Phi, psi and omega in degrees: 000144182286168180300323182297318182287318183292335180293347180284348191307317182279000187292164179294159177111180181269215180289164182295127176262304178244128177236114177253123186227114176068029184293127176228125179237130186236162176230153181106154183303326181247018178066035186282344179247117181261110182271326177231123192239096170055056180259148180221134174198165180231137170250119184266158182301128175084008181244166173246121174256126177264128176253113190243140176178164178290167175302135180088005182279347179109008183296309182292324177295326175299314179298314180296326179294318178300322180276356185056049180242015177289124183268152176300140013272020175273155177198155173279118185267335183198164174102170178237149176230108184246130175246114186052038178086354182268124183284109183289341178283344185262354183266164181286165178297325178297317177293324181293327178296330176288327179291316180295121181088315182285320181240329176231129177243144181241124175256122183277161186284338181234095185297334182294329177271338180278329178275143179281122186290344185261002177239147178295155182294326179297317181293330180286323174292321179299323181302319180298320179292318184288320180300319181267010174054042179272348180199153178270171186295333181292327183254007189290323182296316179298321180294321179292315179302319178297320178294316179298323178293324182294335178261019172066038172272121181293147180048057185299329179295325178280325182289341181309319185268003178285154176261158184309321184291346180273354183253152174288169179299320179295319179291322177298320179294326176293324175298317178299321178294319177299318178298320179295325183273354188308320185255018178052059180291161176277330184234131176246121175259115181251108184265101180049056188290349183240009187301318186270010185252154176284175188299320181294312179294324177302314180297322180294318181293318179295320176296320179296316179299320178295320179294315181293325177303316180288316184294321185253011178053049183272152160257147186229131167255106186258116183259127182199166171253002188258108180293332177297320176298318180299316182300327184274332193240334190268153170270318177228160184227138171242124181265126185245138178216125177050045175087355181240147171276117185263341177200143173210146182180187178292160177303318180300314181294316183296320184276331183260331182226058179294140184250324183279138179304328178292316178299316179297322178294319178298315182292324180292337182275355180290141175291164178118006179277214180296129179303133179088349180283148178289142175292142178276142180234153174277124182296149176083189182226162177293132180294149179283153175302138181087352180234028179288144176294159183292336181261227177292131182295336181272352186309315182299341182251000192273130177286345181252023185301135176238169183301317184288347177297335181269358186266316183202151178296137178291153176276171177287132179235123175286134179247345177192164177304121179079007183228117180225164188209146173259090182198136180293343176295340188232030181261015180101343180251331179271189179287143180267000000 
């Protein structure tokens, strides 16, 4: 196991549920575009790991890779994905279909495109139960109504026959959560579950996810670009930039003792400073796939850039138990 994965050992939570080690996902006939580059992390039983990064950083591709849903011309080029010690890259597609929904559920960021507009929401939740044989057809409606009630949908018996367009954005997202929970998975991957919602609905969905995590003993991989969401919901955080995880640690460490210049830049850009002061921004833009610099991908935007930052990507360096960073500032030769 790589240093990044082993550094998770002291973290909160139970035994390792999901272990991702050296995952690399590429696109193009010859794999010329690397969307996810040698990332490693662990989701432990009963915890929430937040995966944070800007749009295009590789967060959603990471989720699809875990589910083995990357479509051609994309493919997983390297690494292992283990669920309770079982290598998901080594099993057949038929076995993987049992894992999807049954052991790992994925909630997409835009339920209006994820839900089928020509079927009622109840029938779509029912399909998840029937495919995995968790209930027979005689009892499926009652089971679905119970699920809809568990995600706080009012009048669930009446909503069963509604179509997606008849529901608000918040209710559609609750339907997606109900579908994810249908087979009582051990791991829930929530990909930007509150992006399209207003602040009030966002708070309700996050509160609901926290409640369901406790009730159903879930582990959660929460993908977002919102550090505020991470502060409220996650136990540990992994910061992603241009396909690489550049820093990971507990929420406390990331927010109080950030080590990577990118992490520090993200935190400095949050509102809440001196009234009337301009928000701080990270100069430059995220490099495009296929146009990454030869060294650290953040080097062109980094205020602490050194000559060797342009030569090769830095390795993972532990800075504290459970806290590691990919940065030459912390490899034993730079400032700690």
